[in-house]
PDB file with one MODEL, atoms N, CA, C and O in Angstrom:
MODEL        1
ATOM      1  N   MET A   1      39.487 -67.119   0.394  1.00  0.00           N
ATOM      2  CA  MET A   1      37.973 -67.369  -0.096  1.00  0.00           C
ATOM      3  C   MET A   1      37.043 -67.092   1.811  1.00  0.00           C
ATOM      4  O   MET A   1      37.183 -67.538   2.950  1.00  0.00           O
ATOM      5  N   SER A   2      36.107 -66.054   1.052  1.00  0.00           N
ATOM      6  CA  SER A   2      35.039 -65.977   2.022  1.00  0.00           C
ATOM      7  C   SER A   2      33.833 -66.364   1.915  1.00  0.00           C
ATOM      8  O   SER A   2      33.552 -67.040   0.926  1.00  0.00           O
ATOM      9  N   PHE A   3      32.922 -66.088   2.770  1.00  0.00           N
ATOM     10  CA  PHE A   3      31.269 -66.260   2.689  1.00  0.00           C
ATOM     11  C   PHE A   3      30.832 -65.096   3.663  1.00  0.00           C
ATOM     12  O   PHE A   3      31.316 -64.796   4.754  1.00  0.00           O
ATOM     13  N   TRP A   4      29.693 -64.474   2.911  1.00  0.00           N
ATOM     14  CA  TRP A   4      29.018 -63.460   3.372  1.00  0.00           C
ATOM     15  C   TRP A   4      27.472 -63.444   3.286  1.00  0.00           C
ATOM     16  O   TRP A   4      26.817 -63.972   2.387  1.00  0.00           O
ATOM     17  N   ALA A   5      26.961 -62.734   4.391  1.00  0.00           N
ATOM     18  CA  ALA A   5      25.378 -63.022   4.171  1.00  0.00           C
ATOM     19  C   ALA A   5      25.022 -61.760   4.162  1.00  0.00           C
ATOM     20  O   ALA A   5      25.725 -61.136   4.957  1.00  0.00           O
ATOM     21  N   ASN A   6      24.141 -61.000   3.551  1.00  0.00           N
ATOM     22  CA  ASN A   6      23.451 -60.033   3.383  1.00  0.00           C
ATOM     23  C   ASN A   6      22.424 -59.683   4.352  1.00  0.00           C
ATOM     24  O   ASN A   6      21.319 -60.222   4.306  1.00  0.00           O
ATOM     25  N   VAL A   7      22.759 -58.718   5.321  1.00  0.00           N
ATOM     26  CA  VAL A   7      21.492 -58.530   6.353  1.00  0.00           C
ATOM     27  C   VAL A   7      20.947 -57.297   6.134  1.00  0.00           C
ATOM     28  O   VAL A   7      21.762 -56.377   6.189  1.00  0.00           O
ATOM     29  N   PRO A   8      19.537 -56.928   5.845  1.00  0.00           N
ATOM     30  CA  PRO A   8      18.734 -56.412   5.523  1.00  0.00           C
ATOM     31  C   PRO A   8      19.284 -54.596   5.775  1.00  0.00           C
ATOM     32  O   PRO A   8      19.405 -53.799   4.844  1.00  0.00           O
ATOM     33  N   HIS A   9      19.508 -54.321   7.028  1.00  0.00           N
ATOM     34  CA  HIS A   9      19.629 -53.132   7.419  1.00  0.00           C
ATOM     35  C   HIS A   9      20.550 -52.912   9.037  1.00  0.00           C
ATOM     36  O   HIS A   9      20.536 -53.860   9.822  1.00  0.00           O
ATOM     37  N   VAL A  10      21.064 -52.032   9.294  1.00  0.00           N
ATOM     38  CA  VAL A  10      22.276 -51.762  10.249  1.00  0.00           C
ATOM     39  C   VAL A  10      21.476 -52.601  11.436  1.00  0.00           C
ATOM     40  O   VAL A  10      21.989 -53.620  11.899  1.00  0.00           O
ATOM     41  N   TYR A  11      20.308 -52.160  11.860  1.00  0.00           N
ATOM     42  CA  TYR A  11      19.836 -52.632  13.316  1.00  0.00           C
ATOM     43  C   TYR A  11      19.471 -54.024  13.270  1.00  0.00           C
ATOM     44  O   TYR A  11      19.077 -54.541  14.316  1.00  0.00           O
ATOM     45  N   PHE A  12      19.550 -54.785  12.100  1.00  0.00           N
ATOM     46  CA  PHE A  12      19.874 -56.161  12.370  1.00  0.00           C
ATOM     47  C   PHE A  12      21.139 -56.804  13.143  1.00  0.00           C
ATOM     48  O   PHE A  12      21.314 -57.789  13.861  1.00  0.00           O
ATOM     49  N   CYS A  13      21.962 -55.710  12.618  1.00  0.00           N
ATOM     50  CA  CYS A  13      23.523 -56.421  12.842  1.00  0.00           C
ATOM     51  C   CYS A  13      23.396 -56.337  14.352  1.00  0.00           C
ATOM     52  O   CYS A  13      24.245 -57.147  14.724  1.00  0.00           O
ATOM     53  N   ARG A  14      22.763 -55.769  15.565  1.00  0.00           N
ATOM     54  CA  ARG A  14      22.870 -55.311  16.641  1.00  0.00           C
ATOM     55  C   ARG A  14      22.252 -56.743  17.383  1.00  0.00           C
ATOM     56  O   ARG A  14      22.127 -56.836  18.604  1.00  0.00           O
ATOM     57  N   SER A  15      21.939 -57.694  16.543  1.00  0.00           N
ATOM     58  CA  SER A  15      21.299 -58.917  17.127  1.00  0.00           C
ATOM     59  C   SER A  15      21.731 -60.187  16.547  1.00  0.00           C
ATOM     60  O   SER A  15      22.341 -59.953  15.503  1.00  0.00           O
ATOM     61  N   ALA A  16      21.666 -61.350  16.784  1.00  0.00           N
ATOM     62  CA  ALA A  16      21.884 -62.530  16.058  1.00  0.00           C
ATOM     63  C   ALA A  16      20.533 -62.702  15.057  1.00  0.00           C
ATOM     64  O   ALA A  16      19.323 -62.564  15.237  1.00  0.00           O
ATOM     65  N   THR A  17      21.317 -63.047  13.995  1.00  0.00           N
ATOM     66  CA  THR A  17      20.385 -63.008  12.746  1.00  0.00           C
ATOM     67  C   THR A  17      20.527 -64.660  12.118  1.00  0.00           C
ATOM     68  O   THR A  17      21.378 -65.092  11.341  1.00  0.00           O
ATOM     69  N   PRO A  18      19.357 -65.392  12.768  1.00  0.00           N
ATOM     70  CA  PRO A  18      19.501 -66.611  12.398  1.00  0.00           C
ATOM     71  C   PRO A  18      19.028 -67.099  10.805  1.00  0.00           C
ATOM     72  O   PRO A  18      18.926 -68.213  10.291  1.00  0.00           O
ATOM     73  N   LYS A  19      18.862 -66.110  10.439  1.00  0.00           N
ATOM     74  CA  LYS A  19      18.358 -66.440   8.624  1.00  0.00           C
ATOM     75  C   LYS A  19      19.538 -66.195   7.684  1.00  0.00           C
ATOM     76  O   LYS A  19      19.617 -66.730   6.579  1.00  0.00           O
ATOM     77  N   ALA A  20      20.589 -65.231   8.256  1.00  0.00           N
ATOM     78  CA  ALA A  20      21.717 -64.875   7.944  1.00  0.00           C
ATOM     79  C   ALA A  20      22.339 -66.177   7.852  1.00  0.00           C
ATOM     80  O   ALA A  20      22.536 -66.863   6.850  1.00  0.00           O
ATOM     81  N   ALA A  21      22.705 -66.476   9.464  1.00  0.00           N
ATOM     82  CA  ALA A  21      23.520 -68.033   9.512  1.00  0.00           C
ATOM     83  C   ALA A  21      22.905 -69.203   8.835  1.00  0.00           C
ATOM     84  O   ALA A  21      23.683 -70.090   8.482  1.00  0.00           O
ATOM     85  N   LEU A  22      21.740 -69.342   8.615  1.00  0.00           N
ATOM     86  CA  LEU A  22      21.010 -70.724   7.872  1.00  0.00           C
ATOM     87  C   LEU A  22      21.340 -70.396   6.365  1.00  0.00           C
ATOM     88  O   LEU A  22      21.429 -71.312   5.548  1.00  0.00           O
ATOM     89  N   ALA A  23      21.553 -68.834   5.941  1.00  0.00           N
ATOM     90  CA  ALA A  23      22.041 -68.880   4.624  1.00  0.00           C
ATOM     91  C   ALA A  23      23.653 -69.304   4.224  1.00  0.00           C
ATOM     92  O   ALA A  23      24.032 -69.975   3.264  1.00  0.00           O
ATOM     93  N   LEU A  24      24.412 -68.707   5.244  1.00  0.00           N
ATOM     94  CA  LEU A  24      25.922 -69.375   5.377  1.00  0.00           C
ATOM     95  C   LEU A  24      26.129 -70.679   5.496  1.00  0.00           C
ATOM     96  O   LEU A  24      26.826 -71.313   4.703  1.00  0.00           O
ATOM     97  N   ILE A  25      25.556 -71.167   6.470  1.00  0.00           N
ATOM     98  CA  ILE A  25      25.623 -72.754   6.309  1.00  0.00           C
ATOM     99  C   ILE A  25      25.112 -73.869   5.224  1.00  0.00           C
ATOM    100  O   ILE A  25      25.551 -74.992   4.979  1.00  0.00           O
ATOM    101  N   THR A  26      23.899 -73.054   4.606  1.00  0.00           N
ATOM    102  CA  THR A  26      23.493 -73.873   3.473  1.00  0.00           C
ATOM    103  C   THR A  26      24.481 -73.916   2.258  1.00  0.00           C
ATOM    104  O   THR A  26      24.696 -74.890   1.537  1.00  0.00           O
ATOM    105  N   ARG A  27      25.167 -72.388   2.152  1.00  0.00           N
ATOM    106  CA  ARG A  27      26.143 -72.140   1.103  1.00  0.00           C
ATOM    107  C   ARG A  27      27.313 -72.935   1.375  1.00  0.00           C
ATOM    108  O   ARG A  27      27.807 -73.576   0.447  1.00  0.00           O
ATOM    109  N   LEU A  28      27.871 -72.980   2.645  1.00  0.00           N
ATOM    110  CA  LEU A  28      29.096 -73.790   3.109  1.00  0.00           C
ATOM    111  C   LEU A  28      28.980 -75.653   2.914  1.00  0.00           C
ATOM    112  O   LEU A  28      29.873 -76.431   2.578  1.00  0.00           O
ATOM    113  N   GLU A  29      27.534 -75.941   3.270  1.00  0.00           N
ATOM    114  CA  GLU A  29      27.356 -77.482   2.562  1.00  0.00           C
ATOM    115  C   GLU A  29      27.477 -77.653   1.609  1.00  0.00           C
ATOM    116  O   GLU A  29      28.057 -78.705   1.340  1.00  0.00           O
ATOM    117  N   SER A  30      27.111 -76.928   0.657  1.00  0.00           N
ATOM    118  CA  SER A  30      27.205 -77.025  -1.008  1.00  0.00           C
ATOM    119  C   SER A  30      28.590 -77.072  -1.541  1.00  0.00           C
ATOM    120  O   SER A  30      29.070 -77.752  -2.448  1.00  0.00           O
ATOM    121  N   PHE A  31      29.202 -76.032  -0.621  1.00  0.00           N
ATOM    122  CA  PHE A  31      30.660 -76.106  -1.120  1.00  0.00           C
ATOM    123  C   PHE A  31      31.343 -77.035  -0.740  1.00  0.00           C
ATOM    124  O   PHE A  31      32.136 -77.563  -1.520  1.00  0.00           O
ATOM    125  N   LEU A  32      31.182 -77.537   0.771  1.00  0.00           N
ATOM    126  CA  LEU A  32      31.618 -78.629   0.931  1.00  0.00           C
ATOM    127  C   LEU A  32      31.373 -80.202   0.772  1.00  0.00           C
ATOM    128  O   LEU A  32      31.989 -81.192   1.166  1.00  0.00           O
ATOM    129  N   ASN A  33      30.156 -79.997  -0.006  1.00  0.00           N
ATOM    130  CA  ASN A  33      29.507 -81.502  -0.193  1.00  0.00           C
ATOM    131  C   ASN A  33      29.342 -82.091   1.276  1.00  0.00           C
ATOM    132  O   ASN A  33      29.556 -83.293   1.428  1.00  0.00           O
ATOM    133  N   PHE A  34      29.034 -81.437   2.188  1.00  0.00           N
ATOM    134  CA  PHE A  34      28.593 -81.848   3.720  1.00  0.00           C
ATOM    135  C   PHE A  34      27.493 -81.478   3.879  1.00  0.00           C
ATOM    136  O   PHE A  34      27.064 -80.578   3.158  1.00  0.00           O
ATOM    137  N   THR A  35      26.549 -82.157   5.049  1.00  0.00           N
ATOM    138  CA  THR A  35      25.544 -81.974   5.729  1.00  0.00           C
ATOM    139  C   THR A  35      25.696 -81.699   7.075  1.00  0.00           C
ATOM    140  O   THR A  35      26.128 -82.531   7.873  1.00  0.00           O
ATOM    141  N   ILE A  36      25.186 -79.987   7.522  1.00  0.00           N
ATOM    142  CA  ILE A  36      25.187 -80.125   8.530  1.00  0.00           C
ATOM    143  C   ILE A  36      23.729 -79.933   9.613  1.00  0.00           C
ATOM    144  O   ILE A  36      22.885 -79.131   9.213  1.00  0.00           O
ATOM    145  N   ASP A  37      23.552 -80.413  10.490  1.00  0.00           N
ATOM    146  CA  ASP A  37      22.006 -80.614  11.079  1.00  0.00           C
ATOM    147  C   ASP A  37      21.584 -79.032  11.367  1.00  0.00           C
ATOM    148  O   ASP A  37      22.209 -78.446  12.251  1.00  0.00           O
ATOM    149  N   THR A  38      20.641 -78.392  10.715  1.00  0.00           N
ATOM    150  CA  THR A  38      20.178 -77.100  10.740  1.00  0.00           C
ATOM    151  C   THR A  38      18.672 -77.118  11.501  1.00  0.00           C
ATOM    152  O   THR A  38      18.073 -76.047  11.597  1.00  0.00           O
ATOM    153  N   THR A  39      18.229 -78.029  11.898  1.00  0.00           N
ATOM    154  CA  THR A  39      16.996 -78.375  12.549  1.00  0.00           C
ATOM    155  C   THR A  39      16.501 -76.794  13.352  1.00  0.00           C
ATOM    156  O   THR A  39      15.683 -75.952  12.980  1.00  0.00           O
ATOM    157  N   GLU A  40      17.311 -76.842  14.477  1.00  0.00           N
ATOM    158  CA  GLU A  40      17.544 -75.743  15.469  1.00  0.00           C
ATOM    159  C   GLU A  40      17.762 -74.313  14.787  1.00  0.00           C
ATOM    160  O   GLU A  40      17.139 -73.356  15.248  1.00  0.00           O
ATOM    161  N   LEU A  41      18.319 -74.199  14.086  1.00  0.00           N
ATOM    162  CA  LEU A  41      18.700 -72.696  13.089  1.00  0.00           C
ATOM    163  C   LEU A  41      17.546 -72.393  12.270  1.00  0.00           C
ATOM    164  O   LEU A  41      17.374 -71.198  12.026  1.00  0.00           O
ATOM    165  N   ARG A  42      16.413 -73.528  11.618  1.00  0.00           N
ATOM    166  CA  ARG A  42      15.765 -73.190  10.800  1.00  0.00           C
ATOM    167  C   ARG A  42      14.511 -72.785  11.791  1.00  0.00           C
ATOM    168  O   ARG A  42      13.747 -71.922  11.359  1.00  0.00           O
ATOM    169  N   ALA A  43      14.326 -73.180  12.700  1.00  0.00           N
ATOM    170  CA  ALA A  43      13.082 -72.906  13.816  1.00  0.00           C
ATOM    171  C   ALA A  43      13.263 -71.721  14.035  1.00  0.00           C
ATOM    172  O   ALA A  43      12.342 -70.933  13.816  1.00  0.00           O
ATOM    173  N   ALA A  44      14.752 -71.183  14.627  1.00  0.00           N
ATOM    174  CA  ALA A  44      15.032 -70.059  14.994  1.00  0.00           C
ATOM    175  C   ALA A  44      14.772 -68.900  14.035  1.00  0.00           C
ATOM    176  O   ALA A  44      14.350 -67.808  14.413  1.00  0.00           O
ATOM    177  N   THR A  45      15.103 -69.269  12.534  1.00  0.00           N
ATOM    178  CA  THR A  45      14.793 -68.401  11.242  1.00  0.00           C
ATOM    179  C   THR A  45      13.260 -68.162  11.559  1.00  0.00           C
ATOM    180  O   THR A  45      12.812 -67.018  11.482  1.00  0.00           O
ATOM    181  N   VAL A  46      12.564 -69.080  11.863  1.00  0.00           N
ATOM    182  CA  VAL A  46      11.143 -68.650  11.560  1.00  0.00           C
ATOM    183  C   VAL A  46      10.608 -67.990  12.859  1.00  0.00           C
ATOM    184  O   VAL A  46       9.662 -67.206  12.785  1.00  0.00           O
ATOM    185  N   GLU A  47      11.080 -68.231  13.824  1.00  0.00           N
ATOM    186  CA  GLU A  47      10.781 -67.280  15.130  1.00  0.00           C
ATOM    187  C   GLU A  47      11.346 -66.025  14.771  1.00  0.00           C
ATOM    188  O   GLU A  47      10.468 -65.168  14.672  1.00  0.00           O
ATOM    189  N   PHE A  48      12.553 -65.581  14.527  1.00  0.00           N
ATOM    190  CA  PHE A  48      13.262 -64.139  13.985  1.00  0.00           C
ATOM    191  C   PHE A  48      12.395 -63.753  13.200  1.00  0.00           C
ATOM    192  O   PHE A  48      12.088 -62.589  13.460  1.00  0.00           O
ATOM    193  N   GLU A  49      11.768 -64.223  12.241  1.00  0.00           N
ATOM    194  CA  GLU A  49      11.162 -63.592  10.937  1.00  0.00           C
ATOM    195  C   GLU A  49       9.587 -63.397  11.495  1.00  0.00           C
ATOM    196  O   GLU A  49       8.935 -62.405  11.169  1.00  0.00           O
ATOM    197  N   SER A  50       9.042 -64.454  12.377  1.00  0.00           N
ATOM    198  CA  SER A  50       7.860 -63.765  13.114  1.00  0.00           C
ATOM    199  C   SER A  50       7.961 -62.794  13.823  1.00  0.00           C
ATOM    200  O   SER A  50       7.061 -61.979  13.619  1.00  0.00           O
ATOM    201  N   LYS A  51       8.847 -62.444  14.764  1.00  0.00           N
ATOM    202  CA  LYS A  51       9.363 -61.506  15.622  1.00  0.00           C
ATOM    203  C   LYS A  51       9.207 -59.891  14.881  1.00  0.00           C
ATOM    204  O   LYS A  51       8.572 -58.892  15.218  1.00  0.00           O
ATOM    205  N   ILE A  52      10.067 -60.177  13.784  1.00  0.00           N
ATOM    206  CA  ILE A  52      10.311 -58.993  13.116  1.00  0.00           C
ATOM    207  C   ILE A  52       9.023 -58.303  12.402  1.00  0.00           C
ATOM    208  O   ILE A  52       8.832 -57.088  12.340  1.00  0.00           O
ATOM    209  N   ALA A  53       8.121 -59.388  11.839  1.00  0.00           N
ATOM    210  CA  ALA A  53       6.544 -59.331  11.126  1.00  0.00           C
ATOM    211  C   ALA A  53       5.849 -58.584  12.341  1.00  0.00           C
ATOM    212  O   ALA A  53       5.485 -57.414  12.227  1.00  0.00           O
ATOM    213  N   ARG A  54       5.682 -59.317  13.517  1.00  0.00           N
ATOM    214  CA  ARG A  54       4.926 -58.429  14.589  1.00  0.00           C
ATOM    215  C   ARG A  54       5.484 -57.051  15.157  1.00  0.00           C
ATOM    216  O   ARG A  54       4.801 -56.205  15.734  1.00  0.00           O
ATOM    217  N   ALA A  55       6.878 -56.973  14.885  1.00  0.00           N
ATOM    218  CA  ALA A  55       7.255 -55.392  15.424  1.00  0.00           C
ATOM    219  C   ALA A  55       6.862 -54.642  14.359  1.00  0.00           C
ATOM    220  O   ALA A  55       6.747 -53.433  14.563  1.00  0.00           O
ATOM    221  N   VAL A  56       6.596 -55.124  13.121  1.00  0.00           N
ATOM    222  CA  VAL A  56       6.077 -54.119  12.102  1.00  0.00           C
ATOM    223  C   VAL A  56       5.010 -53.783  12.202  1.00  0.00           C
ATOM    224  O   VAL A  56       4.583 -52.637  12.062  1.00  0.00           O
ATOM    225  N   ALA A  57       4.252 -55.021  12.538  1.00  0.00           N
ATOM    226  CA  ALA A  57       2.593 -54.825  12.335  1.00  0.00           C
ATOM    227  C   ALA A  57       1.990 -53.790  13.559  1.00  0.00           C
ATOM    228  O   ALA A  57       0.941 -53.146  13.554  1.00  0.00           O
ATOM    229  N   GLU A  58       3.045 -53.878  14.601  1.00  0.00           N
ATOM    230  CA  GLU A  58       2.488 -52.905  15.931  1.00  0.00           C
ATOM    231  C   GLU A  58       2.970 -51.619  15.882  1.00  0.00           C
ATOM    232  O   GLU A  58       2.561 -50.783  16.688  1.00  0.00           O
ATOM    233  N   ASN A  59       3.883 -51.320  14.942  1.00  0.00           N
ATOM    234  CA  ASN A  59       4.218 -49.980  14.874  1.00  0.00           C
ATOM    235  C   ASN A  59       4.405 -49.461  13.177  1.00  0.00           C
ATOM    236  O   ASN A  59       5.325 -49.733  12.407  1.00  0.00           O
ATOM    237  N   SER A  60       3.612 -48.922  13.024  1.00  0.00           N
ATOM    238  CA  SER A  60       3.439 -48.166  11.496  1.00  0.00           C
ATOM    239  C   SER A  60       4.607 -47.437  10.942  1.00  0.00           C
ATOM    240  O   SER A  60       4.793 -47.379   9.727  1.00  0.00           O
ATOM    241  N   GLY A  61       5.443 -46.846  11.858  1.00  0.00           N
ATOM    242  CA  GLY A  61       6.425 -46.368  11.580  1.00  0.00           C
ATOM    243  C   GLY A  61       7.630 -47.395  11.568  1.00  0.00           C
ATOM    244  O   GLY A  61       8.718 -46.821  11.607  1.00  0.00           O
ATOM    245  N   ASN A  62       7.684 -48.501  11.534  1.00  0.00           N
ATOM    246  CA  ASN A  62       8.556 -49.368  11.740  1.00  0.00           C
ATOM    247  C   ASN A  62       7.984 -50.336   9.911  1.00  0.00           C
ATOM    248  O   ASN A  62       8.744 -50.883   9.112  1.00  0.00           O
ATOM    249  N   GLY A  63       6.855 -50.234   9.846  1.00  0.00           N
ATOM    250  CA  GLY A  63       6.530 -50.430   8.143  1.00  0.00           C
ATOM    251  C   GLY A  63       7.047 -49.803   7.164  1.00  0.00           C
ATOM    252  O   GLY A  63       7.482 -50.343   6.147  1.00  0.00           O
ATOM    253  N   LEU A  64       7.033 -48.057   7.507  1.00  0.00           N
ATOM    254  CA  LEU A  64       7.615 -47.483   6.796  1.00  0.00           C
ATOM    255  C   LEU A  64       9.320 -47.358   6.481  1.00  0.00           C
ATOM    256  O   LEU A  64      10.047 -47.015   5.549  1.00  0.00           O
ATOM    257  N   ILE A  65       9.434 -47.794   7.684  1.00  0.00           N
ATOM    258  CA  ILE A  65      11.198 -48.083   7.548  1.00  0.00           C
ATOM    259  C   ILE A  65      11.742 -48.865   6.722  1.00  0.00           C
ATOM    260  O   ILE A  65      12.611 -48.637   5.881  1.00  0.00           O
ATOM    261  N   CYS A  66      10.877 -50.367   7.145  1.00  0.00           N
ATOM    262  CA  CYS A  66      11.077 -51.343   5.962  1.00  0.00           C
ATOM    263  C   CYS A  66      10.691 -51.106   4.568  1.00  0.00           C
ATOM    264  O   CYS A  66      11.475 -51.414   3.671  1.00  0.00           O
ATOM    265  N   THR A  67       9.506 -50.565   4.298  1.00  0.00           N
ATOM    266  CA  THR A  67       9.354 -50.365   2.998  1.00  0.00           C
ATOM    267  C   THR A  67      10.237 -49.656   2.118  1.00  0.00           C
ATOM    268  O   THR A  67      10.527 -49.887   0.945  1.00  0.00           O
ATOM    269  N   ALA A  68      10.676 -48.585   3.040  1.00  0.00           N
ATOM    270  CA  ALA A  68      11.398 -47.527   2.425  1.00  0.00           C
ATOM    271  C   ALA A  68      13.216 -48.124   2.100  1.00  0.00           C
ATOM    272  O   ALA A  68      14.007 -47.540   1.361  1.00  0.00           O
ATOM    273  N   ILE A  69      13.517 -49.473   2.931  1.00  0.00           N
ATOM    274  CA  ILE A  69      14.349 -50.525   2.935  1.00  0.00           C
ATOM    275  C   ILE A  69      14.459 -51.169   1.733  1.00  0.00           C
ATOM    276  O   ILE A  69      15.494 -51.143   1.067  1.00  0.00           O
ATOM    277  N   ARG A  70      13.333 -51.819   1.370  1.00  0.00           N
ATOM    278  CA  ARG A  70      12.882 -52.564   0.186  1.00  0.00           C
ATOM    279  C   ARG A  70      12.911 -51.700  -0.838  1.00  0.00           C
ATOM    280  O   ARG A  70      12.823 -52.314  -1.902  1.00  0.00           O
ATOM    281  N   SER A  71      12.999 -50.493  -0.983  1.00  0.00           N
ATOM    282  CA  SER A  71      12.471 -49.908  -2.295  1.00  0.00           C
ATOM    283  C   SER A  71      14.109 -49.602  -3.020  1.00  0.00           C
ATOM    284  O   SER A  71      15.180 -49.278  -2.506  1.00  0.00           O
ATOM    285  N   PRO A  72      13.744 -49.848  -4.274  1.00  0.00           N
ATOM    286  CA  PRO A  72      15.318 -49.624  -5.174  1.00  0.00           C
ATOM    287  C   PRO A  72      15.580 -48.038  -4.843  1.00  0.00           C
ATOM    288  O   PRO A  72      14.755 -47.147  -4.643  1.00  0.00           O
ATOM    289  N   GLY A  73      16.731 -48.001  -4.852  1.00  0.00           N
ATOM    290  CA  GLY A  73      17.521 -46.882  -4.587  1.00  0.00           C
ATOM    291  C   GLY A  73      17.610 -46.375  -3.419  1.00  0.00           C
ATOM    292  O   GLY A  73      18.179 -45.297  -3.250  1.00  0.00           O
ATOM    293  N   ALA A  74      16.850 -47.334  -2.029  1.00  0.00           N
ATOM    294  CA  ALA A  74      16.918 -46.638  -0.802  1.00  0.00           C
ATOM    295  C   ALA A  74      18.375 -46.588   0.094  1.00  0.00           C
ATOM    296  O   ALA A  74      18.499 -46.228   1.265  1.00  0.00           O
ATOM    297  N   ALA A  75      19.193 -46.958  -0.630  1.00  0.00           N
ATOM    298  CA  ALA A  75      20.403 -46.994  -0.334  1.00  0.00           C
ATOM    299  C   ALA A  75      21.379 -45.603  -0.344  1.00  0.00           C
ATOM    300  O   ALA A  75      22.360 -45.316   0.341  1.00  0.00           O
ATOM    301  N   GLY A  76      20.788 -44.986  -1.250  1.00  0.00           N
ATOM    302  CA  GLY A  76      21.147 -43.756  -1.287  1.00  0.00           C
ATOM    303  C   GLY A  76      20.715 -42.715  -0.964  1.00  0.00           C
ATOM    304  O   GLY A  76      21.181 -41.607  -1.231  1.00  0.00           O
ATOM    305  N   ARG A  77      19.152 -43.144   0.052  1.00  0.00           N
ATOM    306  CA  ARG A  77      18.704 -42.032   0.575  1.00  0.00           C
ATOM    307  C   ARG A  77      19.002 -41.477   2.131  1.00  0.00           C
ATOM    308  O   ARG A  77      19.325 -42.209   3.066  1.00  0.00           O
ATOM    309  N   PRO A  78      18.843 -40.191   2.195  1.00  0.00           N
ATOM    310  CA  PRO A  78      19.328 -39.880   3.564  1.00  0.00           C
ATOM    311  C   PRO A  78      18.639 -40.472   4.875  1.00  0.00           C
ATOM    312  O   PRO A  78      17.507 -40.867   4.597  1.00  0.00           O
ATOM    313  N   HIS A  79      18.953 -40.647   6.154  1.00  0.00           N
ATOM    314  CA  HIS A  79      18.506 -41.245   6.963  1.00  0.00           C
ATOM    315  C   HIS A  79      17.544 -39.880   7.764  1.00  0.00           C
ATOM    316  O   HIS A  79      18.003 -38.757   7.973  1.00  0.00           O
ATOM    317  N   GLY A  80      16.352 -40.270   8.064  1.00  0.00           N
ATOM    318  CA  GLY A  80      15.967 -39.064   9.277  1.00  0.00           C
ATOM    319  C   GLY A  80      14.913 -38.405   8.303  1.00  0.00           C
ATOM    320  O   GLY A  80      14.273 -37.418   8.665  1.00  0.00           O
TER     321      GLY A  80
ENDMDL
END
């Protein structure tokens, strides 16, 4: 058995992704019927999402990349 978290794109793999970790822990909790204190991880998730939003807002190129990634069929598009 394994648990996986989907991370939006390659550039997120280079840093800790608290949202993915939180998703994994939440799924594990429901599987094991056990509760884990995720207070710090939830705070880190909010901070992480805030940093991503600021980075996108500060650079219009980032917004275009994020839009392309979220678009249906984006996985089959060539990069560059």
